[in-house]
C-alpha positions as CSV (number, residue, x, y, z in Angstrom):
1,M,4.9,-25.6,-40.0
2,P,3.7,-25.1,-43.5
3,G,1.2,-28.1,-43.9
4,Q,-0.8,-27.1,-40.4
5,E,-1.1,-24.2,-41.8
6,L,-3.1,-25.8,-45.1
7,V,-4.7,-28.0,-42.5
8,D,-5.8,-24.7,-40.2
9,R,-7.1,-22.9,-43.9
10,A,-9.1,-26.3,-44.3
11,I,-10.6,-26.1,-41.4
12,R,-11.5,-22.4,-41.3
13,F,-13.3,-22.5,-44.8
14,L,-15.2,-25.2,-43.7
15,H,-16.6,-23.9,-40.5
16,D,-17.5,-20.8,-42.4
17,R,-19.1,-22.5,-45.2
18,G,-20.2,-25.7,-43.7
19,S,-19.0,-27.8,-46.6
20,A,-17.7,-27.6,-50.0
21,S,-16.9,-29.6,-52.9
22,P,-13.4,-30.8,-53.8
23,A,-12.8,-28.0,-56.4
24,E,-13.7,-25.0,-53.8
25,L,-11.5,-26.8,-51.0
26,A,-8.5,-27.2,-53.3
27,Q,-9.4,-23.4,-54.6
28,H,-9.2,-22.0,-51.1
29,V,-6.3,-24.3,-49.7
30,F,-4.0,-24.6,-52.3
31,G,-4.5,-21.7,-55.1
32,G,-5.9,-24.2,-57.7
33,A,-9.0,-26.8,-58.1
34,S,-6.6,-28.9,-60.0
35,F,-4.8,-29.5,-56.8
36,A,-8.1,-30.9,-55.8
37,P,-6.3,-34.8,-55.3
38,L,-3.8,-33.5,-52.5
39,L,-6.8,-32.7,-50.2
40,G,-6.1,-36.4,-48.8
41,T,-3.1,-35.8,-47.9
42,L,-3.9,-33.0,-45.1
43,G,-4.3,-36.1,-42.9
44,D,-6.1,-34.3,-39.7
45,E,-9.1,-36.3,-38.0
46,R,-11.2,-33.1,-38.0
47,L,-11.6,-33.4,-41.9
48,A,-14.4,-35.2,-43.1
49,F,-15.1,-36.3,-46.5
50,D,-17.9,-38.0,-47.8
51,G,-17.4,-38.8,-51.8
52,L,-18.8,-35.4,-52.8
53,R,-18.0,-33.1,-50.5
54,W,-15.6,-31.9,-47.4
55,S,-16.9,-30.8,-44.0
56,L,-16.0,-30.8,-40.2
57,Q,-16.7,-33.9,-38.1
58,Q,-19.4,-33.0,-36.0
59,P,-18.0,-32.4,-31.7
60,A,-18.3,-35.5,-30.2
61,E,-21.1,-36.3,-27.5
62,E,-19.4,-35.6,-24.5
63,W,-17.7,-32.5,-22.7
64,A,-14.3,-31.9,-20.8
65,I,-13.2,-29.1,-18.4
66,L,-10.0,-27.0,-20.1
67,E,-7.9,-24.7,-18.2
68,V,-4.8,-22.8,-20.1
69,L,-2.5,-20.1,-18.1
70,T,-0.8,-17.7,-20.1
71,T,1.9,-15.3,-19.7
72,G,-0.7,-12.3,-20.8
73,P,-3.7,-11.4,-22.8
74,N,-2.4,-10.7,-25.6
75,P,-1.7,-13.9,-28.0
76,A,0.0,-12.3,-30.1
77,R,3.1,-11.3,-27.8
78,H,2.6,-14.3,-25.2
79,R,2.7,-17.4,-24.7
80,I,0.9,-20.5,-23.1
81,V,3.1,-21.8,-20.0
82,E,0.4,-24.6,-18.1
83,V,-2.6,-26.9,-18.8
84,A,-4.9,-28.6,-17.3
85,A,-7.8,-30.6,-18.2
86,E,-10.5,-33.3,-17.5
87,R,-12.2,-36.0,-19.2
88,Q,-14.9,-38.8,-17.9
89,G,-13.0,-37.9,-14.3
90,K,-9.1,-38.6,-15.6
91,P,-6.9,-35.7,-15.3
92,F,-4.4,-34.4,-17.8
93,Q,-1.3,-31.7,-16.9
94,A,1.3,-30.0,-19.1
95,L,4.1,-27.3,-18.3
96,V,5.2,-26.0,-21.5
97,A,8.6,-24.8,-22.0
98,S,9.8,-22.1,-24.1
99,G,13.3,-21.4,-23.1
100,K,12.4,-18.2,-21.6
101,P,12.0,-17.4,-17.6
102,V,9.2,-17.9,-15.9
103,P,7.3,-14.2,-15.2
104,K,8.0,-13.3,-11.8
105,L,4.0,-13.1,-11.3
106,L,3.4,-16.6,-12.4
107,R,5.9,-17.8,-10.0
108,R,3.8,-16.5,-6.7
109,L,0.9,-18.3,-8.5
110,G,3.2,-21.6,-7.6
111,V,4.5,-22.0,-11.3
112,P,7.7,-23.2,-11.3
113,E,10.9,-22.1,-13.1
114,E,11.4,-23.9,-16.1
115,D,13.3,-27.5,-16.0
116,E,12.8,-31.2,-17.8
117,E,9.2,-31.5,-16.8
118,F,8.5,-28.5,-18.9
119,L,7.3,-30.3,-22.6
120,P,7.7,-28.8,-26.0
121,L,4.3,-26.6,-27.0
122,D,4.0,-29.3,-30.2
123,E,4.3,-32.8,-27.7
124,V,1.8,-30.8,-25.7
125,V,-1.0,-30.4,-28.4
126,R,-0.6,-33.9,-29.3
127,E,-1.1,-34.7,-26.2
128,L,-3.8,-33.0,-25.2
129,R,-5.6,-33.5,-28.2
130,R,-5.2,-37.3,-28.0
131,F,-6.6,-36.8,-24.1
132,L,-9.8,-34.6,-25.6
133,G,-10.4,-37.2,-28.6
134,G,-12.9,-34.3,-29.8
135,A,-14.7,-33.2,-26.9
136,T,-16.4,-29.6,-26.8
137,V,-14.2,-27.8,-23.9
138,A,-15.5,-25.4,-21.6
139,G,-13.2,-23.5,-19.3
140,I,-13.0,-20.0,-17.3
141,G,-11.6,-17.0,-19.7
142,Y,-10.3,-18.4,-22.6
143,V,-9.0,-16.6,-25.5
144,P,-9.3,-17.9,-29.1
145,Q,-6.0,-17.4,-30.4
146,F,-4.7,-19.6,-27.8
147,L,-7.4,-22.1,-28.0
148,D,-6.7,-21.9,-32.0
149,V,-2.1,-22.9,-30.7
150,L,-3.8,-25.8,-28.6
151,L,-6.3,-27.3,-30.5
152,G,-6.5,-25.8,-33.6
153,P,-8.5,-23.3,-35.1
154,C,-12.6,-23.5,-34.3
155,W,-12.8,-25.9,-31.7
156,P,-16.3,-25.5,-30.4
157,A,-15.3,-24.4,-27.2
158,I,-17.7,-22.4,-24.4
159,D,-16.4,-19.6,-22.0
160,L,-17.9,-19.9,-18.4
161,L,-17.7,-16.3,-18.1
162,R,-19.5,-16.0,-21.0
163,L,-22.3,-18.1,-19.3
164,V,-21.7,-16.2,-15.5
165,E,-23.2,-13.2,-17.1
166,E,-25.9,-14.7,-19.2
167,A,-27.2,-15.9,-15.4
168,G,-26.8,-12.4,-14.6
169,F,-23.9,-12.7,-12.6
170,R,-22.2,-8.7,-13.1
171,G,-18.7,-8.3,-11.0
172,R,-15.6,-8.9,-10.8
173,P,-15.9,-12.9,-12.0
174,D,-12.8,-14.0,-10.3
175,P,-13.3,-17.6,-9.4
176,L,-13.6,-17.1,-5.9
177,R,-16.3,-13.9,-5.8
178,L,-17.9,-16.9,-8.8
179,A,-17.7,-20.1,-6.5
180,R,-19.3,-17.5,-3.4
181,H,-22.1,-16.3,-5.7
182,F,-23.2,-19.7,-7.3
183,G,-22.3,-21.3,-3.5
184,L,-20.0,-23.8,-4.7
185,P,-16.6,-25.0,-3.2
186,P,-13.7,-22.4,-3.7
187,P,-11.0,-23.4,-6.1
188,L,-8.1,-25.1,-4.9
189,S,-5.7,-22.4,-6.6
190,R,-5.6,-20.3,-9.4
191,R,-3.3,-22.4,-11.5
192,P,-5.6,-24.6,-14.3
193,A,-5.4,-27.5,-12.2
194,G,-6.6,-25.9,-8.8
195,L,-9.9,-24.3,-11.0
196,L,-10.6,-28.0,-12.6
197,P,-13.0,-28.9,-9.8
198,L,-14.8,-25.4,-9.3
199,S,-15.5,-25.2,-13.3
200,Q,-16.7,-28.4,-13.5
201,S,-19.2,-27.7,-10.8
202,L,-19.7,-24.4,-12.4
203,F,-20.5,-25.5,-15.9
204,E,-23.0,-28.8,-14.4
205,G,-25.0,-25.6,-13.1
206,L,-25.5,-23.1,-15.6
207,R,-25.4,-25.6,-18.8
208,R,-28.9,-27.3,-17.5
209,D,-32.1,-26.0,-19.9
210,H,-30.0,-25.2,-22.6
211,S,-29.0,-27.3,-25.7
212,R,-25.1,-27.8,-27.5
213,E,-25.5,-25.5,-30.0
214,D,-27.3,-22.8,-27.4
215,L,-24.7,-22.9,-25.5
216,L,-21.7,-22.6,-28.0
217,E,-23.7,-19.5,-29.7
218,M,-24.2,-17.7,-26.1
219,A,-20.9,-18.5,-24.3
220,R,-18.6,-18.5,-27.6
221,P,-14.8,-16.6,-26.4
222,R,-14.2,-13.2,-27.1
223,P,-11.0,-12.9,-29.5
224,F,-8.3,-10.5,-27.6
225,S,-7.6,-7.4,-29.4
226,A,-5.3,-4.7,-27.8
227,P,-7.2,-1.7,-26.5
228,S,-6.1,1.8,-27.9
229,A,-4.3,3.7,-25.4
230,P,-3.5,7.5,-25.5
231,S,0.2,8.5,-25.0
232,L,0.9,7.4,-21.1
233,P,3.0,10.2,-19.2
234,S,5.0,8.8,-16.2
235,Q,3.5,10.4,-13.9
236,P,0.8,10.3,-10.9
237,G,-2.9,10.1,-12.1
238,V,-5.5,7.5,-12.4
239,Y,-6.3,5.2,-15.5
240,I,-9.8,4.1,-16.9
241,M,-10.8,0.6,-18.7
242,A,-13.8,1.0,-20.4
243,E,-15.8,-0.8,-23.1
244,S,-16.8,-0.1,-25.9
245,R,-20.0,1.5,-25.6
246,G,-17.6,3.8,-23.1
247,E,-19.1,2.1,-19.8
248,P,-15.8,2.1,-17.5
249,L,-15.0,-1.4,-16.4
250,Y,-12.3,-0.7,-13.8
251,V,-10.5,2.2,-12.2
252,G,-7.1,2.4,-10.5
253,K,-4.3,4.8,-10.1
254,S,-0.8,5.0,-10.0
255,V,2.7,7.3,-9.2
256,D,3.8,6.1,-12.6
257,L,0.9,5.8,-15.3
258,K,3.2,5.1,-17.6
259,R,4.7,2.0,-16.3
260,R,1.0,0.5,-14.9
261,V,-0.8,0.7,-17.6
262,S,2.1,-0.8,-19.7
263,S,2.1,-3.8,-16.8
264,Y,-1.6,-4.4,-18.0
265,L,-0.4,-5.1,-21.8
266,R,2.3,-6.6,-21.4
267,T,2.5,-9.1,-18.0
268,P,0.0,-11.3,-16.1
269,I,-1.0,-8.6,-13.4
270,A,-4.8,-8.5,-14.2
271,L,-4.6,-12.7,-13.4
272,S,-2.4,-11.9,-10.7
273,R,-4.8,-9.4,-9.3
274,N,-8.4,-11.8,-9.9
275,M,-9.2,-9.7,-12.6
276,H,-10.1,-12.4,-15.3
277,D,-11.8,-11.1,-18.5
278,L,-10.8,-7.6,-17.4
279,M,-8.2,-7.2,-20.8
280,R,-10.2,-9.1,-23.6
281,R,-13.7,-6.6,-22.7
282,T,-11.3,-3.8,-22.3
283,E,-11.9,-1.5,-25.8
284,R,-10.2,1.7,-24.5
285,I,-7.8,3.0,-22.2
286,E,-7.7,6.5,-20.6
287,V,-5.7,7.8,-18.5
288,V,-6.5,11.4,-16.7
289,P,-2.9,13.0,-15.1
290,V,-2.5,14.6,-12.2
291,R,0.1,16.3,-9.7
292,S,0.1,13.8,-6.6
293,E,-0.2,10.7,-5.6
294,L,-3.0,12.1,-2.9
295,E,-4.9,13.8,-6.1
296,A,-4.6,10.5,-7.6
297,L,-6.1,8.6,-5.1
298,L,-9.0,11.2,-4.3
299,L,-9.9,10.7,-7.6
300,E,-9.7,7.2,-8.2
301,S,-12.5,7.5,-5.2
302,Q,-14.4,9.9,-6.6
303,L,-14.7,7.8,-10.0
304,I,-15.3,4.3,-8.3
305,E,-17.7,5.7,-5.7
306,A,-19.5,7.8,-9.1
307,W,-19.2,4.9,-12.2
308,L,-19.9,2.0,-9.6
309,P,-16.9,-0.2,-12.1
310,P,-17.8,-3.7,-12.0
311,F,-14.0,-5.1,-11.7
312,N,-13.6,-2.5,-9.0
313,I,-13.8,-4.2,-5.0
314,Q,-15.9,-0.9,-4.1
315,R,-14.9,0.7,-1.4
316,R,-17.9,0.6,0.9
317,T,-18.7,4.6,2.4
318,R,-21.8,3.0,4.5
319,E,-21.9,1.8,7.4
320,R,-21.7,-1.6,8.1
321,R,-24.8,-3.0,9.9
322,R,-24.9,-5.9,12.3
323,Y,-28.1,-7.2,14.1
324,L,-28.6,-9.8,17.0
325,R,-30.2,-12.9,16.7
326,L,-31.5,-14.6,19.5
327,S,-32.8,-18.3,18.0
328,V,-35.5,-19.0,19.9
329,Q,-36.9,-21.5,17.5
330,E,-34.2,-23.8,18.8
331,P,-35.1,-26.0,22.5
332,F,-31.9,-24.1,24.1
333,P,-31.4,-20.8,22.0
334,R,-28.1,-18.7,21.3
335,L,-27.1,-15.3,20.9
336,T,-25.0,-14.4,17.9
337,L,-24.1,-11.6,15.2
338,C,-25.5,-11.7,11.5
339,T,-25.4,-9.2,8.4
340,A,-29.2,-9.6,8.0
341,P,-32.4,-11.0,9.5
342,D,-34.0,-14.1,8.3
343,A,-36.7,-16.1,8.0
344,D,-36.1,-18.7,10.1
345,G,-38.4,-17.9,12.8
346,S,-35.1,-15.7,14.8
347,L,-35.9,-12.8,17.2
348,Y,-33.9,-10.1,15.1
349,F,-32.7,-6.6,16.8
350,G,-31.4,-4.1,14.8
351,P,-29.7,-3.2,13.1
352,L,-26.6,-2.1,15.0
353,R,-24.8,1.1,13.0
354,H,-21.0,0.1,13.6
355,A,-20.1,-3.4,13.0
356,A,-17.2,-3.0,15.8
357,A,-19.6,-1.5,17.9
358,A,-22.0,-4.2,17.7
359,A,-19.3,-7.1,18.3
360,R,-18.3,-5.1,22.1
361,L,-22.3,-5.4,22.9
362,H,-22.0,-8.7,21.5
363,H,-18.8,-9.8,24.1
364,L,-20.7,-7.4,27.3
365,L,-24.3,-9.7,26.6
366,I,-22.4,-13.5,25.6
367,A,-20.5,-12.5,29.6
368,V,-23.6,-11.4,31.4
369,L,-26.1,-13.6,30.0
370,R,-26.1,-17.1,30.8
371,L,-26.9,-18.5,27.3
372,R,-24.6,-21.6,25.7
373,T,-22.5,-20.1,22.9
374,C,-21.3,-23.8,21.8
375,T,-23.1,-25.3,18.5
376,R,-23.6,-28.5,19.7
377,R,-26.6,-30.5,18.8
378,L,-29.2,-30.1,21.9
379,P,-31.0,-32.6,23.2
380,P,-27.8,-34.4,22.2
381,P,-28.7,-37.3,20.0
382,R,-26.4,-39.8,21.7
383,K,-24.5,-39.6,24.6
384,P,-23.5,-36.3,26.0
385,A,-20.0,-34.8,25.3
386,P,-18.0,-33.8,28.6
387,P,-19.5,-30.4,29.5
388,C,-17.3,-27.2,28.8
389,G,-15.2,-24.5,30.7
390,K,-17.8,-22.6,30.6
391,A,-20.4,-24.5,32.2
392,G,-17.6,-25.3,34.8
393,S,-17.6,-21.7,35.6
394,G,-21.3,-21.1,36.0
395,A,-21.0,-18.7,32.9
396,C,-23.1,-20.7,31.1
397,L,-26.9,-22.8,32.4
398,A,-25.2,-26.0,30.7
399,P,-27.9,-27.6,29.2
400,C,-25.8,-30.3,27.7
401,V,-24.9,-31.5,30.9
402,I,-27.5,-34.2,32.3
403,G,-29.4,-32.8,35.3
404,P,-31.5,-30.0,36.7
405,P,-29.7,-26.6,35.9
406,P,-28.8,-24.3,38.4
407,A,-31.9,-21.7,36.9
408,P,-34.7,-22.3,33.9
409,Y,-33.0,-21.5,31.0
410,S,-36.1,-20.0,29.5
411,A,-35.9,-17.3,31.8
412,E,-32.4,-16.7,30.9
413,V,-34.2,-16.5,27.3
414,E,-36.9,-14.2,28.4
415,L,-34.6,-12.3,30.3
416,A,-32.6,-11.7,27.3
417,R,-35.3,-10.8,25.6
418,S,-36.4,-8.0,28.1
419,L,-32.9,-6.5,28.1
420,L,-32.3,-6.1,23.7
421,G,-36.1,-4.7,23.7
422,A,-35.4,-2.1,26.2
423,S,-35.2,1.3,24.9
424,P,-31.9,2.8,25.4
425,D,-31.9,4.2,29.3
426,E,-34.2,1.2,30.5
427,F,-31.0,-1.3,28.6
428,R,-28.5,0.1,30.6
429,R,-30.5,-0.2,33.8
430,I,-31.0,-3.4,33.6
431,L,-27.5,-4.2,32.5
432,R,-26.1,-2.4,35.5
433,Q,-28.4,-4.4,37.8
434,L,-27.1,-7.9,36.3
435,L,-23.6,-6.5,36.5
436,R,-24.6,-6.3,40.1
437,E,-26.1,-9.2,40.6
438,R,-23.2,-11.2,38.3
439,P,-19.9,-9.3,38.8
440,P,-18.0,-11.0,36.5
441,A,-14.6,-12.6,37.9
442,P,-11.2,-10.4,38.8
443,A,-9.6,-11.1,35.7
444,H,-12.2,-10.0,33.5
445,A,-12.9,-6.8,35.6
446,L,-11.5,-4.8,33.7
447,R,-12.1,-5.5,30.4
448,M,-16.1,-5.6,31.6
449,K,-15.7,-2.1,32.6
450,R,-14.2,-0.5,29.6
451,L,-17.0,-2.4,27.4
452,V,-19.9,-0.8,29.5
453,S,-18.2,2.6,29.2
454,R,-18.1,2.2,25.2
455,I,-21.5,1.0,24.9
456,K,-22.4,3.9,27.0
457,A,-20.5,6.4,25.1
458,W,-21.6,5.2,21.6
459,P,-25.5,5.2,21.8
460,Q,-25.8,3.9,18.0
461,A,-24.6,0.7,19.2
462,L,-27.7,0.3,21.3
463,P,-30.5,-2.5,19.6
464,D,-33.5,-1.0,17.9
465,T,-36.8,-2.7,18.5
466,P,-36.8,-6.6,17.3
467,R,-37.8,-7.9,13.9
């Protein structure tokens, strides 16, 4: 509306200038200083006049979390579909009507088809601004142009993806990975309401030791500008999305470069693939046409291995190592698998160079050794729970059962230590002896025989010295 355009023009001018006399503001907004008396008709709560100069109201001394879902990254061609906010523990959620079908990629996220629950955009804007009450907003992956549609220009906002960059995070910034990296509960969904708890926790953890002014400066949302792209052929190839400095952000392949690259520019495919912020950071797109899909796959793999782009889930060509962990610091130790040693007092045996072989070895040792596999707290603080099936069958020495065990538990732990600390030949000798002394049940005999034969044929599954 023309009135809102005049208000937005005044807000941007005062945001850049700090303050202005009535003549200066009227000259900029209306085109003449003589229109100064009309400034009072703008009627926006963000504009303040002290009798001498116009300025913007200072942001409220409180925060709100705001998440926005759109049909794509480009404000010039895409629209807002859903918003959700939280302020002072109170929620706000709205679906925005447009009269157009909801894209299929967003329906897969759970966004319903448009119905009477969808509200007109002007109504959503009015209710949202009333709900926020001037609070500074924070959320994941803001595009300033979309915020301007909802809140008006230059609303104080903090992009959490900029904040996690300042905190040293350099990987693909999808919400699930951010939750794992910062030790937070995972998001409930990828829709705005499902992201609110994660965004709230992320913001509370990262804003410490920073003033409001510092946060607004370091985490200012990035404006969207459509990346430059060459002519796109309809043939197999590899596409590279890069920053302005030329550093690759993402490498992908497709049997039809034109269709795939165009989908990033016209649909929310980046969001559906958990690549938040990819299109805002991409300055240019390059393509390398090839002759076949196989050639594209090989080239993609080579480029990912050479460049390690942050938005690619790297294809691990190295072996996935595992360790056997004997928790000797516990009253009744257990034998478990883990990915890396820790300074917790346990004994670690490895590394075992193949995850599958390590799992087979662990299964074999659990079947032969009579160590407990449960996670019960021992000794129990209260009346112990009934024993499990392993205790009844004799496969476990059952330290959870009151009374003397059939053999000292410490002797079984020492047997495990000697077995895991032995050389490969000694390991096989002790294992054969244990299998003779403790033959498996007939139902498990064939499986045990297969496990033993695979361990013999795969020497790298045997553990190195303890660590």
